[in-house]
C-alpha positions in Angstrom: -1.5 -13.4 24.3 -1.0 -10.7 22.1 1.8 -9.3 20.9 1.4 -5.3 20.1 3.0 -4.8 16.3 4.2 -1.7 16.1 2.6 1.5 15.0 1.4 0.5 11.7 -1.2 3.5 11.2 0.2 6.5 9.4 -1.7 9.6 8.6 -2.6 11.2 4.9 0.4 13.8 5.3 2.5 14.2 7.9 2.6 16.4 10.8 6.6 17.1 9.9 7.8 16.3 6.7 10.5 14.4 5.7 13.7 16.5 5.0 13.1 16.3 1.5 9.4 17.9 1.3 8.2 20.9 2.4 5.4 22.5 3.8 3.3 23.8 1.5 1.0 25.6 3.5 2.9 28.9 4.4 6.6 28.3 2.7 6.9 30.5 -0.7 9.7 28.5 -1.7 7.8 25.4 -1.9 4.6 27.2 -3.1 7.7 27.8 -6.0 8.1 24.4 -6.0 5.0 22.8 -6.4 3.9 24.9 -9.2 6.9 24.7 -10.2 6.1 20.8 -10.1 2.6 20.7 -11.7 4.0 23.1 -14.5 6.7 20.7 -15.7 4.2 18.1 -15.4 1.7 19.7 -18.0 -0.4 21.0 -15.2 -1.5 17.7 -13.9 -3.5 17.9 -10.7 -2.1 14.3 -9.9 1.4 15.2 -9.9 0.9 17.8 -7.0 -1.4 15.3 -5.4 1.2 13.2 -5.2 3.8 14.8 -3.9 2.2 16.4 -0.9 0.2 12.9 -0.1 2.5 9.8 -0.3 5.4 9.7 1.5 7.2 5.8 1.6 9.5 4.7 4.5 13.0 5.8 2.4 15.0 3.1 2.4 11.7 0.0 3.2 11.7 -1.7 6.5 11.9 -4.7 4.4 13.3 -6.7 1.4 12.1 -9.6 -1.0 14.9 -11.3 -1.0 15.2 -12.6 -4.8 15.8 -16.7 -5.8 16.8 -18.2 -8.8 14.8 -21.1 -9.9 17.4 -22.9 -8.7 17.5 -22.2 -5.3 19.9 -19.5 -5.6 19.8 -16.1 -4.0 20.0 -13.3 -6.6 21.6 -9.7 -6.1 19.1 -7.2 -4.4 16.9 -5.3 -7.7 18.4 -2.5 -6.6 21.5 -3.7 -7.5 20.8 -5.3 -10.9 23.1 -4.0 -13.2 21.3 -0.2 -13.8 23.8 0.8 -17.0 21.6 0.0 -19.5 19.1 2.4 -18.3 19.6 5.7 -20.2 19.1 3.7 -23.4 16.1 2.5 -22.1 13.5 3.9 -24.6 11.1 1.6 -24.4 9.1 3.5 -21.8 9.8 7.1 -23.3 7.7 8.3 -25.8 4.2 7.6 -26.9 2.1 5.1 -25.9 4.5 3.2 -23.7 5.2 6.5 -21.8 3.3 5.3 -18.8 5.1 1.6 -18.6 7.3 1.6 -15.8 4.6 3.9 -13.5 4.9 7.6 -15.0 5.2 10.3 -12.4 3.1 12.5 -14.5 -0.3 11.0 -15.7 -0.6 13.4 -18.8 -5.1 13.1 -18.8 -5.5 12.7 -15.3 -9.3 12.9 -16.3 -8.7 9.3 -17.8 -10.0 6.8 -16.3 -10.7 4.1 -19.4 -8.4 1.4 -17.3 -10.3 2.1 -14.0 -13.9 1.2 -15.1 -16.3 -2.2 -15.1 -14.0 -5.4 -15.3 -14.8 -8.9 -14.7 -13.0 -11.4 -12.9 -11.6 -14.6 -14.6 -12.2 -17.0 -11.9 -10.1 -19.8 -13.5 -6.4 -19.7 -11.5 -4.0 -18.0 -13.2 0.0 -17.9 -13.4 0.5 -17.8 -9.6 4.5 -17.9 -8.4 5.3 -20.7 -6.8 7.0 -19.8 -3.5 7.9 -23.4 -1.9 11.5 -23.2 -2.9 12.0 -19.7 -2.0 10.2 -20.4 1.8 13.1 -23.1 2.4 15.5 -21.5 4.9 18.6 -23.4 4.2 21.6 -22.4 5.5 22.2 -20.4 2.1 19.5 -18.3 2.7 19.1 -17.3 5.6 23.4 -16.0 5.7 22.2 -13.7 2.9 19.0 -12.4 4.6 22.2 -11.8 7.3 23.7 -10.2 4.8 21.1 -8.5 3.9 19.9 -7.1 7.0 23.5 -5.8 7.8 23.2 -3.8 4.4 19.4 -2.4 4.9 21.4 -1.0 8.0 24.0 0.7 6.5 21.5 2.0 3.5 19.2 3.6 6.6 21.9 5.3 8.2 23.3 6.4 5.2 20.2 7.8 3.9 19.6 9.6 7.1 22.5 11.0 6.7 21.5 12.6 3.5 18.3 13.6 4.5 20.0 16.0 7.5 22.8 17.1 5.3 20.1 18.7 2.3 17.2 19.5 5.0 18.4 23.0 4.2 18.2 22.8 0.1 16.4 25.0 -2.4 12.9 23.1 -2.4 12.9 23.2 -6.0 16.1 21.1 -6.4 14.8 19.4 -3.8 11.6 18.4 -5.3 12.8 17.8 -9.1 15.3 15.5 -7.6 13.0 13.7 -5.7 10.3 13.4 -8.9 13.2 12.3 -11.6 14.9 9.9 -8.6 11.4 8.2 -8.7 11.0 8.1 -12.5 14.5 6.8 -12.7 13.8 4.0 -9.9 9.9 3.1 -11.7 11.7 2.7 -15.2 14.5 0.1 -13.3 12.6 -1.4 -11.1 9.7 -2.3 -14.7 12.5 -3.9 -16.4 14.0 -6.1 -13.1 10.2 -7.2 -12.1 9.8 -7.8 -15.8 12.5 -10.1 -16.3 12.4 -11.7 -13.1 8.3 -12.4 -14.5 9.8 -14.3 -17.6 13.0 -15.9 -15.6 10.7 -17.7 -12.7 12.2 -15.8 -9.9 10.7 -15.9 -6.3 10.9 -13.9 -3.2 11.6 -14.0 0.2 10.3 -11.9 2.8 13.5 -10.2 5.1 12.0 -7.3 7.1 14.1 -5.4 9.3 14.4 -6.7 12.5 16.3 -4.3 13.7 13.5 -1.7 13.3 10.2 -3.5 14.0 11.8 -6.2 16.7 11.0 -10.1 16.7 7.5 -10.1 14.9 4.8 -12.8 16.0 4.9 -16.4 14.4 2.3 -17.6 12.4 1.7 -21.5 11.9 0.2 -21.0 8.2 2.5 -20.0 5.2 3.6 -16.6 4.3 4.3 -16.2 0.7 6.2 -13.2 -1.1 4.2 -12.5 -4.8 4.7 -9.8 -7.1 1.7 -9.2 -8.5 1.5 -8.0 -12.1 1.9 -6.3 -14.7 -0.9 -3.7 -14.9 -2.0 -3.5 -18.2 -1.4 0.4 -19.1 1.5 0.8 -16.9 3.6 -2.0 -16.7 3.9 -2.4 -13.2 4.4 -5.1 -10.7 3.2 -4.8 -6.8 5.2 -6.1 -3.7 2.5 -8.3 -1.5 2.7 -10.9 1.3 -0.2 -13.2 1.4 -0.8 -14.9 5.5 -2.3 -18.2 4.2 -4.0 -20.2 6.4 -2.9 -24.2 6.9 -5.8 -26.2 4.4 -6.9 -28.3 7.6 -8.1 -24.8 8.8 -9.2 -23.3 5.4 -13.4 -24.1 4.4 -15.5 -22.7 1.2 -16.7 -20.0 3.0 -12.9 -18.6 4.5 -12.9 -14.9 4.1 -9.3 -13.0 2.8 -9.2 -10.5 3.6 -7.0 -7.6 1.0 -5.3 -4.5 3.3 -4.8 -1.6 2.1 -2.1 0.2 4.5 -1.5 3.7 5.6 0.7 6.3 3.8 4.1 6.3 5.8 4.1 2.8 6.1 4.9 -0.6 4.4 4.0 -4.1 3.9 7.4 -4.7 6.1 6.1 -2.6 9.0 2.8 -3.8 9.0 3.6 -7.9 8.5 3.3 -8.0 12.9 -0.4 -6.8 12.4 -1.4 -8.5 9.6 -0.3 -12.3 11.4 -1.8 -11.3 14.2 -5.0 -10.6 11.9 -4.7 -13.8 10.2 -3.7 -16.5 13.3 -6.8 -14.8 15.4 -10.1 -14.1 12.7 -8.9 -17.4 11.1 -8.5 -15.7 7.4 -6.4 -15.2 4.9 -4.5 -12.2 4.8 -2.9 -10.1 2.0 -1.6 -6.5 2.8 0.5 -4.9 -0.8 2.4 -1.8 -1.1 1.0 1.0 -3.3 2.8 1.8 -6.6 6.6 3.7 -5.4 6.1 1.6 -1.6 8.8 -0.7 -0.9 9.3 -3.4 -3.6 6.8 -2.6 -6.0 7.4 -0.4 -8.9 6.0 2.5 -10.4 5.4 6.0 -8.5 3.0 7.2 -5.9 -0.2 8.7 -7.1 -4.0 8.7 -6.7 -4.8 6.5 -9.7 -2.3 4.7 -9.0 -3.1 3.0 -5.7 -6.4 2.2 -7.7 -4.7 0.3 -10.2 -3.4 -0.9 -7.7 -5.9 -2.1 -5.9 -8.0 -3.9 -8.9 -5.3 -5.9 -10.4 -4.3 -7.6 -6.7 -8.3 -7.7 -6.2 -8.4 -9.5 -9.3 -5.4 -11.9 -8.6 -6.5 -12.1 -5.3 -10.2 -13.8 -5.9 -8.4 -16.2 -9.6 -5.9 -17.3 -6.7 -7.5 -17.0 -2.9 -10.9 -16.9 -2.5 -12.3 -17.9 -6.1 -15.2 -16.1 -5.0 -15.7 -12.1 -4.7 -18.1 -12.4 -1.6 -15.0 -13.9 0.5 -12.6 -10.9 0.1 -13.3 -8.3 2.8 -11.7 -4.5 1.7 -10.0 -3.2 5.2 -8.8 0.0 4.3 -6.7 2.0 7.1 -6.1 6.3 6.7 -5.0 6.8 3.1 -6.2 2.6 2.3 -9.3 4.0 2.7 -8.8 6.1 -0.4 -8.5 2.4 -2.8 -10.5 0.4 -0.4 -14.1 3.2 -1.0 -12.8 3.0 -4.7 -12.9 -0.6 -5.1 -16.2 -1.1 -3.0 -18.1 0.9 -4.5 -17.3 -0.7 -7.9 -18.0 -4.2 -6.7 -21.3 -5.3 -5.8 -20.4 -9.0 -4.5 -17.2 -8.2 -2.4 -17.4 -9.9 1.2 -17.7 -6.7 3.6 -15.5 -3.1 4.1 -13.7 -1.8 6.9 -11.8 1.5 7.4 -9.7 1.9 10.3 -9.2 5.7 10.4 -10.5 7.4 6.8 -11.5 10.3 6.1 -13.9 11.7 4.0 -12.0 13.2 1.0 -8.3 13.7 1.3 -8.9 17.4 0.4 -11.3 17.7 3.7 -8.4 16.4 5.9 -6.7 20.3 5.4 -9.9 22.2 5.2 -13.5 21.9 5.4 -13.9 24.4 2.8 -14.9 23.3 -0.8 -12.6 26.4 -2.3 -10.2 23.9 -3.8 -12.3 20.7 -4.5 -10.8 21.0 -8.3 -7.7 19.5 -6.2 -9.3 16.9 -4.2 -8.6 13.3 -4.0 -10.0 10.3 -3.1 -13.7 11.2 -2.1 -14.5 8.8 0.0 -17.8 10.2 1.5 -18.8 9.9 -2.1 -18.2 6.4 -3.1 -19.1 5.1 0.6 -22.0 5.8 -0.5 -22.6 3.4 -3.3 -21.1 0.0 -1.3 -23.6 -3.2 -1.4 -21.7 -5.2 1.4 -21.6 -4.3 4.8 -19.2 -1.8 6.3 -17.5 -1.2 9.9 -16.1 2.0 10.7 -13.1 2.0 13.2 -12.2 5.5 14.5 -9.8 7.0 17.8 -12.0 9.9 19.3 -8.7 12.1 19.9 -7.1 11.6 15.9 -5.5 14.7 15.2 -4.5 13.8 12.1 -8.0 12.9 10.5 -10.4 13.7 12.8 -12.9 11.9 14.6 -16.0 14.1 12.7 -14.6 12.5 9.6 -15.1 8.8 10.7 -18.7 9.8 11.8 -19.5 11.6 8.5 -18.8 8.0 7.1 -20.5 6.7 8.8 -23.8 8.2 8.0 -23.5 8.6 4.3 -23.3 4.0 4.3 -26.4 3.1 3.0 -28.7 2.1 5.8 -28.5 -1.6 5.0 -24.8 -2.1 4.8 -24.2 -0.2 7.9 -23.4 -2.3 11.3 -22.0 -0.6 14.7 -18.9 2.0 14.4 -16.0 1.3 16.9 -15.3 4.9 18.3 -12.1 4.3 20.0 -11.7 6.5 23.7 -8.5 7.3 24.4 -6.9 6.8 21.2 -5.5 8.7 18.4 -4.2 8.0 14.9 -1.4 5.3 15.2 -2.4 3.9 18.3 -5.7 1.6 18.0 -4.3 -1.3 17.9 -1.1 -0.7 20.1 -0.9 -2.1 24.0 -3.7 -3.9 25.4 -6.0 -2.3 22.7 -4.9 -5.1 20.1 -7.0 -7.7 22.2 -10.7 -5.2 22.0 -9.3 -4.9 17.8 -9.4 -8.6 17.6 -12.3 -9.4 19.1 -14.6 -6.5 17.4 -13.0 -7.3 14.1 -14.0 -11.2 14.4 -17.8 -9.9 15.2 -17.6 -8.1 11.9 -16.0 -11.2 9.6 -18.3 -13.5 11.6 -21.3 -11.6 11.1 -21.0 -11.9 7.1 -22.0 -15.1 6.8 -24.9 -14.4 8.8 
């Protein structure tokens, strides 16, 4: 039997923006706020696009419980002493300003660290999670305490959002950007220290919000992947790994880039079902600025994230690029198409409720093409692997026509039959009984890659 996971696909731009964001279409104060942000960022397109596009759950729907070398539970990363942050000048000036995933990209067109790259298939440093995965009594009690703290934090956050719903947009956006910058610096310092000190992690989902998750007979590894060479960011990821006796040299690993207003906690149920029923490893990660990841959510940073995670997967899990399947859901179609267009040996590409480009979701006009992000319609033409596209016919967030246009743009020898899902919208394709057909069709595609 299948357990329907919580709705996981999230639209690129929510219908009702969170209280701390503003409508950018018809609200003059919001336009002023965006203009202010644009000027303050040094006229960076990426900073404005990031403010409009990315809405990570706040607070996250999970925690990574920190575990010391001797198995002792360490304080939550956000509770680690932050007193020295004001004196942390190492990320403030010159070449090091990008460290910690700076909110503003001073050179929006600088792709120097996003070009072609080689992968060393020798195993890199891989965190040993065996000790962190032991469910001893002490860790279970700490996990219960952490869940209670999560509930309290979520209630407090919701109260703060209600209180600031009518704030001046410029003040609200400025406070949000400052909060993101401070969080990025603090998280970079803590993650770097954790890496040096051999800290491991245990995944603690917010079961109050998510409900009970499906069981998984393999192992689940909570890891921080990094640091990213330019930004210094560590990315939080969950690896669902099959038992050794179920693996073969051709066992696939799905590298899952999730939707917008979600995180690896909310995706945990679906990833478990995929790994268990498709008989593959699954790695789902959080973008910079999401969940337990460091950095700031920006288009360029999602490219850096997926590139770094992909290298880690090849080095530590698959050993061969042909065994990696890129999976992009909604906004995740952006980094997935980006990487697939640059890695000719990748095993396959799945696009779930994808868009042709970010700006085309708002308007088909190309008058604002200079502000466009995630140009999937151009990149999909360059892929050299098989492509499977899934799109709901009643999708009101990212119109069904986006999926149709992308399918037509896929090189002919890379096309597979798409799944145009009747009576389904953007966020509900895998909900309820639909999960059965979803698993069947995804399994058929994965098996076809070895034909």
